[in-house]
N, CA, C and O atoms as a MOPAC input file, in Angstrom:
PM7 MOZYME 1SCF
protein

 N      0.92500 1    -1.18100 1    -0.12800 1
 C     -0.05500 1     0.01400 1    -0.15800 1
 C      0.94500 1     1.20000 1     0.11100 1
 O      1.83500 1     1.23000 1     0.96200 1
 N      0.60600 1     2.15700 1    -0.79100 1
 C      1.32800 1     3.39400 1    -0.90200 1
 C      0.82100 1     4.39700 1     0.21000 1
 O     -0.35600 1     4.40900 1     0.57100 1
 N      1.81400 1     5.25800 1     0.74200 1
 C      1.53600 1     6.09200 1     1.58500 1
 C      0.68200 1     7.36200 1     1.22200 1
 O      0.10000 1     8.06700 1     2.04600 1
 N      0.69900 1     7.53700 1    -0.09200 1
 C     -0.16500 1     8.74300 1    -0.56800 1
 C     -1.71700 1     8.44400 1    -0.47200 1
 O     -2.48600 1     9.37000 1    -0.72800 1
 N     -2.20400 1     7.25000 1    -0.13200 1
 C     -3.55600 1     6.81200 1    -0.18800 1
 C     -4.21500 1     7.70400 1     0.94200 1
 O     -3.69900 1     7.74100 1     2.05900 1
 N     -5.25900 1     8.35700 1     0.66900 1
 C     -6.19900 1     8.95500 1     1.70700 1
 C     -6.40100 1    10.45800 1     1.07800 1
 O     -6.13700 1    10.72100 1    -0.09600 1
 N     -6.83000 1    11.26200 1     1.88400 1
 C     -7.56700 1    12.78600 1     1.69400 1
 C     -6.27800 1    13.75300 1     1.83500 1
 O     -5.53400 1    13.60400 1     2.80400 1
 N     -6.04600 1    14.64600 1     0.95900 1
 C     -4.98300 1    15.48700 1     1.05000 1
 C     -5.60400 1    17.04200 1     0.71400 1
 O     -6.12800 1    17.33100 1    -0.36200 1
 N     -5.46700 1    17.79900 1     1.63800 1
 C     -5.85600 1    19.17900 1     1.54900 1
 C     -5.01900 1    19.98500 1     0.61800 1
 O     -3.79100 1    19.90900 1     0.65800 1
 N     -5.68700 1    20.79600 1    -0.26300 1
 C     -4.96400 1    21.60300 1    -1.09900 1
 C     -4.61400 1    22.94000 1    -0.37400 1
 O     -5.52000 1    23.67700 1     0.01300 1
 N     -3.26100 1    23.26100 1    -0.18400 1
 C     -2.83300 1    24.29100 1     0.70200 1
 C     -2.39300 1    25.50600 1    -0.02700 1
 O     -2.17500 1    26.59800 1     0.49800 1
 N     -2.26900 1    25.17800 1    -1.43800 1
 C     -1.75400 1    26.42600 1    -2.26300 1
 C     -1.93000 1    26.17800 1    -3.71500 1
 O     -1.62300 1    25.06900 1    -4.15200 1
 N     -2.35700 1    27.02500 1    -4.44600 1
 C     -2.36100 1    26.63500 1    -6.01300 1
 C     -1.88900 1    28.19500 1    -6.72500 1
 O     -2.33200 1    29.32300 1    -6.50500 1
 N     -0.88200 1    27.75200 1    -7.59100 1
 C     -0.36100 1    28.99200 1    -8.18100 1
 C     -1.23500 1    29.89700 1    -8.87700 1
 O     -1.12200 1    31.11900 1    -8.78800 1
 N     -2.24800 1    29.21400 1    -9.68500 1
 C     -3.13300 1    30.00800 1   -10.49600 1
 C     -4.24600 1    30.64600 1    -9.74100 1
 O     -4.62200 1    31.76700 1   -10.08400 1
 N     -4.86800 1    29.95800 1    -8.63100 1
 C     -6.18700 1    30.41400 1    -8.01700 1
 C     -5.75100 1    30.78300 1    -6.49600 1
 O     -4.93700 1    30.11500 1    -5.85700 1
 N     -6.37200 1    31.87700 1    -6.03800 1
 C     -5.93300 1    32.19800 1    -4.70600 1
 C     -6.65200 1    31.02700 1    -3.83100 1
 O     -7.40700 1    30.26600 1    -4.43500 1
 N     -6.48100 1    30.87800 1    -2.65100 1
 C     -6.77900 1    29.89400 1    -1.56700 1
 C     -8.54100 1    30.14100 1    -1.29000 1
 O     -9.35100 1    29.23400 1    -1.10600 1
 N     -8.82900 1    31.56700 1    -1.32200 1
 C    -10.23400 1    31.76800 1    -1.12800 1
 C    -11.16400 1    31.11500 1    -2.17900 1
 O    -12.28200 1    30.73800 1    -1.82900 1
 N    -10.71800 1    30.95900 1    -3.52600 1
 C    -11.31800 1    30.30300 1    -4.67200 1
 C    -11.06000 1    28.91900 1    -4.50200 1
 O    -11.95200 1    28.18200 1    -4.92300 1
 N    -10.18400 1    28.44200 1    -4.05300 1
 C     -9.77800 1    26.86600 1    -4.04500 1
 C    -11.00800 1    26.45100 1    -2.87200 1
 O    -11.75800 1    25.50700 1    -3.12100 1
 N    -11.12100 1    27.09300 1    -1.81400 1
 C    -11.93100 1    26.74000 1    -0.89100 1
 C    -13.43300 1    27.14900 1    -1.00800 1
 O    -14.21500 1    27.01700 1    -0.06600 1
 N    -13.76000 1    27.61600 1    -2.13500 1
 C    -15.01200 1    28.38300 1    -2.42400 1
 C    -16.34700 1    27.70000 1    -1.83100 1
 O    -17.16300 1    28.28700 1    -1.12000 1
 N    -16.43000 1    26.26700 1    -2.27600 1
 C    -17.64000 1    25.44200 1    -1.97800 1
 C    -17.38000 1    24.66200 1    -0.80400 1
 O    -18.29300 1    24.44300 1    -0.00800 1
 N    -16.18300 1    24.20800 1    -0.61400 1
 C    -15.74700 1    23.32900 1     0.55700 1
 C    -14.21500 1    23.39400 1     0.50800 1
 O    -13.58700 1    23.66000 1    -0.51700 1
 N    -13.69100 1    23.13900 1     1.65500 1
 C    -12.10400 1    23.17000 1     1.61800 1
 C    -11.49500 1    22.22000 1     0.37600 1
 O    -11.90900 1    21.07200 1     0.21800 1
 N    -10.54000 1    22.77200 1    -0.43200 1
 C    -10.03500 1    22.01000 1    -1.72800 1
 C     -9.40300 1    20.82800 1    -1.18400 1
 O     -8.89200 1    20.83800 1    -0.06400 1
 N     -9.42100 1    19.68000 1    -2.03000 1
 C     -8.69100 1    18.51700 1    -1.76700 1
 C     -8.53700 1    17.68200 1    -2.97800 1
 O     -9.11200 1    17.91900 1    -4.04000 1
 N     -7.67600 1    16.62100 1    -2.75000 1
 C     -7.48700 1    15.60500 1    -3.54800 1
 C     -7.56900 1    14.31100 1    -2.71900 1
 O     -7.06800 1    14.25900 1    -1.59500 1
 N     -8.17800 1    13.30700 1    -3.25900 1
 C     -8.37800 1    11.98500 1    -2.49700 1
 C     -7.84000 1    10.93200 1    -3.51100 1
 O     -8.25500 1    10.78800 1    -4.66100 1
 N     -6.87000 1    10.23100 1    -2.91800 1
 C     -6.29000 1     8.92600 1    -3.74400 1
 C     -6.58900 1     7.53500 1    -3.16100 1
 O     -6.57800 1     7.32000 1    -1.94900 1
 N     -6.84700 1     6.63500 1    -4.05700 1
 C     -6.94400 1     5.21600 1    -3.76500 1
 C     -5.58800 1     4.59700 1    -4.56800 1
 O     -4.73000 1     5.32200 1    -5.07100 1
 N     -5.56300 1     3.40300 1    -4.58800 1
 C     -4.63700 1     2.56600 1    -5.37800 1
 C     -4.53900 1     3.08600 1    -6.90100 1
 O     -3.45700 1     3.30200 1    -7.44800 1
 N     -5.66100 1     3.24600 1    -7.45900 1
 C     -5.72500 1     3.48400 1    -8.79500 1
 C     -6.68100 1     4.65200 1    -9.45900 1
 O     -6.74000 1     4.86500 1   -10.67000 1
 N     -7.37600 1     5.33100 1    -8.50700 1
 C     -8.35600 1     6.27900 1    -8.66400 1
 C     -8.44300 1     7.33800 1    -7.68800 1
 O     -7.64000 1     7.30100 1    -6.75500 1
 N     -9.25100 1     8.23800 1    -7.74500 1
 C     -9.58200 1     9.24800 1    -6.79600 1
 C    -10.38400 1    10.36000 1    -7.23600 1
 O    -10.97300 1    10.30200 1    -8.31500 1
 N    -10.45700 1    11.41700 1    -6.44900 1
 C    -11.30800 1    12.56800 1    -6.80900 1
 C    -10.74800 1    13.79700 1    -6.41800 1
 O     -9.79800 1    13.75700 1    -5.63600 1
 N    -11.16800 1    14.89800 1    -6.82500 1
 C    -10.64200 1    16.16300 1    -6.27600 1
 C    -11.94100 1    17.21800 1    -6.39600 1
 O    -12.86500 1    17.07200 1    -7.19600 1
 N    -11.82100 1    18.24000 1    -5.49600 1
 C    -12.69100 1    19.42900 1    -5.36700 1
 C    -11.80800 1    20.52600 1    -5.11100 1
 O    -10.93700 1    20.47500 1    -4.24300 1
 N    -12.03900 1    21.65000 1    -5.94700 1
 C    -11.53600 1    23.13500 1    -5.58100 1
 C    -12.33200 1    23.94100 1    -6.39400 1
 O    -12.76800 1    23.57400 1    -7.48500 1
 N    -12.56600 1    25.23200 1    -5.79600 1
 C    -13.46800 1    26.13100 1    -6.31900 1
 C    -14.81400 1    25.69900 1    -6.79400 1
 O    -15.64200 1    25.20800 1    -6.02600 1
 N    -15.02700 1    25.88600 1    -8.07000 1
 C    -16.17200 1    25.46400 1    -8.53200 1
 C    -16.07600 1    24.00700 1    -9.56100 1
 O    -16.93700 1    23.57400 1   -10.32600 1
 N    -14.92200 1    23.54500 1    -9.30600 1
 C    -14.58300 1    22.27700 1   -10.11200 1
 C    -14.67000 1    20.97700 1    -9.29000 1
 O    -14.38400 1    21.02700 1    -8.09400 1
 N    -14.98900 1    19.99200 1    -9.77200 1
 C    -15.01600 1    18.59500 1    -9.14900 1
 C    -14.74300 1    17.57400 1   -10.27600 1
 O    -15.33500 1    17.56100 1   -11.35600 1
 N    -13.82200 1    16.76400 1    -9.90700 1
 C    -13.26200 1    15.77100 1   -10.89400 1
 C    -13.09100 1    14.49600 1   -10.23400 1
 O    -13.19600 1    14.30300 1    -9.02300 1
 N    -12.75000 1    13.42400 1   -11.35000 1
 C    -12.32100 1    11.98400 1   -10.94800 1
 C    -11.12500 1    11.68100 1   -11.52800 1
 O    -10.80700 1    12.15400 1   -12.61900 1
 N    -10.35600 1    10.85800 1   -10.83600 1
 C     -9.02200 1    10.62500 1   -11.30300 1
 C     -8.72900 1     9.32600 1   -11.71500 1
 O     -9.19200 1     8.41300 1   -11.03200 1
 N     -8.06500 1     9.06000 1   -12.67900 1
 C     -7.39600 1     7.74500 1   -13.20400 1
 C     -5.95400 1     7.80100 1   -12.89000 1
 O     -5.19300 1     8.47900 1   -13.58000 1
 N     -5.49900 1     7.02800 1   -11.74800 1
 C     -4.18800 1     7.26400 1   -11.11800 1
 C     -3.05600 1     6.19400 1   -11.46200 1
 O     -3.28100 1     4.99800 1   -11.27600 1
 N     -1.96700 1     6.59400 1   -11.91300 1
 C     -0.71500 1     5.62700 1   -12.00700 1
 C      0.43400 1     6.04500 1   -11.14000 1
 O      0.79200 1     7.20000 1   -10.91000 1
 N      1.01900 1     4.80000 1   -10.64200 1
 C      1.87900 1     5.11800 1    -9.37700 1
 C      3.11000 1     4.72800 1   -10.00600 1
 O      3.19700 1     3.78700 1   -10.79400 1
 N      4.08900 1     5.48900 1    -9.63500 1
 C      5.48500 1     5.12300 1   -10.06300 1
 C      6.01200 1     4.18500 1    -8.90000 1
 O      5.70000 1     4.34100 1    -7.71900 1
 N      6.90500 1     3.12600 1    -9.41300 1
 C      7.32500 1     2.19600 1    -8.49500 1
 C      8.92900 1     2.49000 1    -8.21900 1
 O      9.66400 1     1.82200 1    -7.49100 1
 N      9.24200 1     3.53100 1    -8.90200 1
 C     10.61200 1     4.04000 1    -8.63000 1
 C     10.94900 1     5.11700 1    -7.49900 1
 O     11.84400 1     5.03400 1    -6.65800 1
 N     10.02400 1     6.14700 1    -7.67400 1
 C     10.06100 1     7.23800 1    -6.80300 1
 C      8.75500 1     7.48100 1    -6.18900 1
 O      7.77800 1     6.93200 1    -6.70000 1
 N      8.59300 1     8.28800 1    -5.08000 1
 C      7.33900 1     8.48000 1    -4.61900 1
 C      6.47500 1     9.56600 1    -5.25300 1
 O      6.32000 1    10.69200 1    -4.78100 1
 N      5.93500 1     9.10000 1    -6.37000 1
 C      5.30800 1     9.88500 1    -7.35000 1
 C      3.98400 1     9.19500 1    -7.88200 1
 O      3.81400 1     7.97700 1    -7.93500 1
 N      3.06500 1    10.17400 1    -8.27200 1
 C      2.02100 1     9.55400 1    -9.09300 1
 C      1.48700 1    10.57200 1   -10.22200 1
 O      1.46200 1    11.79700 1   -10.09500 1
 N      1.08700 1     9.88000 1   -11.28900 1
 C      0.46800 1    10.72100 1   -12.20100 1
 C     -1.04500 1    10.41100 1   -12.43900 1
 O     -1.48600 1     9.30200 1   -12.14000 1
 N     -1.75200 1    11.26900 1   -12.91300 1
 C     -3.29600 1    11.06300 1   -13.32300 1
 C     -3.78000 1    11.76900 1   -14.57200 1
 O     -3.20400 1    12.68200 1   -15.16300 1
 N     -4.81300 1    11.25500 1   -14.84500 1
 C     -5.67500 1    11.92400 1   -15.98700 1
 C     -6.74300 1    12.14000 1   -15.17800 1
 O     -6.81700 1    11.58600 1   -14.08000 1
 N     -7.79500 1    13.06700 1   -15.68900 1
 C     -9.01200 1    13.45500 1   -14.83000 1
 C    -10.02700 1    13.83400 1   -15.93000 1
 O     -9.74600 1    14.09500 1   -17.09900 1
 N    -11.05600 1    13.82300 1   -15.45700 1
 C    -12.36200 1    14.35700 1   -16.12800 1
 C    -13.16100 1    14.91500 1   -15.04600 1
 O    -13.11400 1    14.44400 1   -13.91000 1
 N    -13.94900 1    15.98000 1   -15.39100 1
 C    -14.73200 1    16.51200 1   -14.23300 1
 C    -15.52900 1    17.51000 1   -14.86200 1
 O    -15.50500 1    17.55800 1   -16.09100 1
 N    -16.42400 1    18.53600 1   -14.04400 1
 C    -17.16100 1    19.43700 1   -14.33300 1
 C    -16.81900 1    20.63600 1   -13.62800 1
 O    -16.43600 1    20.62200 1   -12.45800 1
 N    -16.96600 1    21.81600 1   -14.41000 1
 C    -16.47100 1    23.03000 1   -13.79500 1
 C    -17.68200 1    24.04700 1   -13.99600 1
 O    -17.91800 1    24.39900 1   -15.15200 1
 N    -18.31000 1    24.44600 1   -13.16600 1
 C    -19.58000 1    25.44100 1   -13.40100 1
 C    -20.50800 1    24.64400 1   -14.52400 1
 O    -20.90000 1    25.35400 1   -15.45000 1
 N    -20.80600 1    23.58800 1   -14.54000 1
 C    -21.64400 1    22.87800 1   -15.47800 1
 C    -21.02800 1    22.44000 1   -16.76100 1
 O    -21.65500 1    21.65700 1   -17.47400 1
 N    -19.89400 1    22.86100 1   -17.10600 1
 C    -19.23600 1    22.42400 1   -18.31500 1
 C    -18.14200 1    21.25700 1   -17.87000 1
 O    -17.53800 1    21.14400 1   -16.80400 1
 N    -18.09900 1    20.46200 1   -19.01400 1
 C    -17.35000 1    19.32600 1   -18.75800 1
 C    -15.79100 1    19.56400 1   -19.08500 1
 O    -15.55800 1    20.29500 1   -20.04700 1
 N    -14.82100 1    19.08000 1   -18.45900 1
 C    -13.24500 1    19.39300 1   -18.71200 1
 C    -12.53300 1    18.11400 1   -18.54100 1
 O    -13.10200 1    17.11900 1   -18.09000 1
 N    -11.34100 1    18.12800 1   -18.88100 1
 C    -10.51600 1    16.98100 1   -18.64600 1
 C     -9.07900 1    17.57500 1   -18.61500 1
 O     -8.81200 1    18.70300 1   -19.02900 1
 N     -8.16100 1    16.68700 1   -18.07300 1
 C     -6.63200 1    17.06100 1   -17.99700 1
 C     -5.83600 1    16.09700 1   -17.46600 1
 O     -6.25300 1    14.94100 1   -17.39100 1
 N     -4.68400 1    16.41700 1   -17.06200 1
 C     -3.70700 1    15.58900 1   -16.31600 1
 C     -3.16400 1    16.18400 1   -15.20500 1
 O     -3.47800 1    17.32400 1   -14.86100 1
 N     -2.24200 1    15.38500 1   -14.51900 1
 C     -1.66700 1    16.17200 1   -13.40900 1
 C     -0.54600 1    15.01900 1   -12.80200 1
 O     -0.58800 1    13.81700 1   -13.06500 1
 N      0.44700 1    15.68000 1   -11.93900 1
 C      1.44300 1    14.70700 1   -11.27700 1
 C      1.77700 1    15.48700 1   -10.04100 1
 O      1.96500 1    16.69700 1    -9.91700 1
 N      1.81300 1    14.36200 1    -9.00700 1
 C      2.38200 1    14.71900 1    -7.76700 1
 C      3.69900 1    14.08000 1    -7.26500 1
 O      3.90100 1    12.87800 1    -7.43100 1
 N      4.49700 1    14.79900 1    -6.71600 1
 C      5.72600 1    14.09800 1    -6.12900 1
 C      5.52000 1    14.36700 1    -4.56100 1
 O      5.00300 1    15.38100 1    -4.09200 1
 N      5.97900 1    13.36100 1    -3.89300 1
 C      5.87800 1    13.33700 1    -2.29600 1
 C      7.27800 1    13.54300 1    -1.57100 1
 O      7.95300 1    12.55600 1    -1.27900 1
 N      7.68600 1    14.76200 1    -1.29900 1
 C      9.02400 1    14.75700 1    -0.70700 1
 C      9.15600 1    14.24600 1     0.64800 1
 O     10.27000 1    14.04000 1     1.12800 1
 N      7.89500 1    13.99100 1     1.40400 1
 C      7.73800 1    13.35200 1     2.65200 1
 C      6.34300 1    12.80500 1     2.72000 1
 O      5.53800 1    13.18800 1     1.87200 1
 N      5.96600 1    11.92700 1     3.66800 1
 C      4.85500 1    11.20200 1     3.62200 1
 C      3.53800 1    12.08300 1     3.98800 1
 O      2.39100 1    11.64200 1     3.91300 1
 N      3.88700 1    13.39700 1     4.39400 1
 C      2.78600 1    14.24600 1     4.63800 1
 C      2.49600 1    15.49300 1     3.63700 1
 O      1.49200 1    16.18600 1     3.80400 1
 N      3.21600 1    15.69000 1     2.82100 1
 C      3.34900 1    16.82200 1     1.86000 1
 C      3.42900 1    16.32400 1     0.30900 1
 O      4.11100 1    15.33400 1     0.04500 1
 N      2.89200 1    16.85900 1    -0.46900 1
 C      2.95000 1    16.61800 1    -1.94300 1
 C      3.07800 1    18.12100 1    -2.77600 1
 O      2.55700 1    19.17000 1    -2.39800 1
 N      3.77900 1    17.96500 1    -3.81600 1
 C      4.01800 1    19.24100 1    -4.67500 1
 C      3.61300 1    18.55200 1    -6.11800 1
 O      3.78400 1    17.36700 1    -6.40700 1
 N      3.11600 1    19.43300 1    -6.84000 1
 C      2.83100 1    18.94000 1    -8.33800 1
 C      2.37600 1    19.94600 1    -9.34200 1
 O      2.57400 1    21.15200 1    -9.19700 1
 N      1.71900 1    19.38200 1   -10.43600 1
 C      1.20700 1    20.26900 1   -11.42600 1
 C     -0.30800 1    19.65200 1   -11.70100 1
 O     -0.65700 1    18.49200 1   -11.47800 1
 N     -1.06500 1    20.65500 1   -12.20900 1
 C     -2.45900 1    20.40200 1   -12.52500 1
 C     -2.82400 1    21.05100 1   -13.96200 1
 O     -2.74900 1    22.26000 1   -14.18200 1
 N     -3.09500 1    20.40400 1   -14.59400 1
 C     -3.28200 1    20.83500 1   -16.07200 1
 C     -4.76000 1    20.61100 1   -16.67600 1
 O     -5.32100 1    19.51600 1   -16.64500 1
 N     -5.24700 1    21.61700 1   -17.15300 1
 C     -6.60100 1    21.54100 1   -17.87200 1
 C     -6.26800 1    21.42500 1   -19.20600 1
 O     -5.42300 1    22.18500 1   -19.68100 1
 N     -6.92900 1    20.39700 1   -20.02500 1
 C     -6.66000 1    20.25000 1   -21.33400 1
 C     -7.09100 1    21.51800 1   -22.19400 1
 O     -8.20600 1    22.03500 1   -22.12000 1
 N     -5.93600 1    21.99800 1   -23.11800 1
 C     -6.25600 1    23.20200 1   -23.73100 1
 C     -6.45800 1    24.49400 1   -22.92300 1
 O     -6.91900 1    25.43100 1   -23.57500 1
 N     -6.21300 1    24.70600 1   -21.69000 1
 C     -6.33200 1    25.59600 1   -20.83500 1
 C     -5.47100 1    25.92000 1   -19.78700 1
 O     -4.25700 1    25.85700 1   -19.98200 1
 N     -5.96200 1    26.28800 1   -18.59900 1
 C     -5.02700 1    26.77600 1   -17.39300 1
 C     -4.17100 1    25.62700 1   -16.97400 1
 O     -4.49900 1    24.48100 1   -17.28100 1
 N     -3.05800 1    25.88400 1   -16.26600 1
 C     -2.37900 1    25.03500 1   -15.57000 1
 C     -1.76900 1    25.56700 1   -14.21400 1
 O     -1.51400 1    26.77100 1   -14.20200 1
 N     -1.55200 1    24.99000 1   -13.30200 1
 C     -1.27100 1    25.45700 1   -12.05400 1
 C     -0.36500 1    24.43100 1   -11.19900 1
 O     -0.61100 1    23.22600 1   -11.14900 1
 N      0.75600 1    25.07700 1   -10.50400 1
 C      1.57000 1    24.37700 1    -9.45600 1
 C      0.56800 1    24.09900 1    -8.16000 1
 O     -0.33200 1    24.90200 1    -7.91300 1
 N      0.72300 1    23.22400 1    -7.56000 1
 C     -0.16700 1    22.69900 1    -6.33800 1
 C      0.57600 1    22.13300 1    -5.35700 1
 O      1.46100 1    21.31300 1    -5.60300 1
 N      0.24600 1    22.56200 1    -4.07700 1
 C      0.86400 1    21.97100 1    -2.91100 1
 C     -0.34100 1    21.25300 1    -2.07300 1
 O     -1.44000 1    21.79500 1    -1.95000 1
 N     -0.04600 1    20.05900 1    -1.54400 1
 C     -1.18200 1    19.28400 1    -0.88200 1
 C     -0.48800 1    18.86200 1     0.52000 1
 O      0.72900 1    18.75500 1     0.66700 1
 N     -1.43500 1    18.64400 1     1.50100 1
 C     -0.95400 1    18.29600 1     2.66200 1
 C     -1.74900 1    17.28700 1     3.24200 1
 O     -2.95800 1    17.51900 1     3.24300 1
 N     -1.34300 1    16.15300 1     3.76800 1
 C     -2.10400 1    15.16400 1     4.21500 1
 C     -3.09300 1    15.56600 1     5.47700 1
 O     -2.67400 1    16.10200 1     6.50300 1
 N     -4.37500 1    15.24500 1     5.24800 1
 C     -5.35900 1    15.68700 1     6.13800 1
 C     -5.37000 1    14.53500 1     7.46400 1
 O     -5.20200 1    13.32800 1     7.29200 1
 N     -5.55800 1    15.05900 1     8.54400 1
 C     -5.43000 1    14.13000 1     9.67600 1
 C     -6.77500 1    13.90100 1    10.16000 1
 O     -6.96700 1    13.15200 1    11.11700 1

C-alpha cells in the first residue's frame, strides 16, 4: 500500500487564490490505489491514477465538471515526505497550476 492513499488538503495553487480553492468546501485531492477525486473552487473531478514504482510519485488523468461544463486534463504529484505533496494540475487546452497538498489528519 502506498502512503499517499487518503485525503489531501490543497494548501496552495499558483493560478487560483486559496479563497477560490475553498469556495464550496475546503479544496482537496483524495487518492486510492488507482483512482481518486478532487474538489476545488467550482470544479469537481475524478481521477485515473498511475503510481511510479521508482520514486514517490503519482500521475493522473482526470475528467470533471466546472460550473456545469465538462473538462479533462492531467496532473502529477511528487511526495518529498509522507505528509506533503507538490505537483502540477493541467486543464486540457487551458489553465495549468502548480499545487501543494498536505495530508488531512
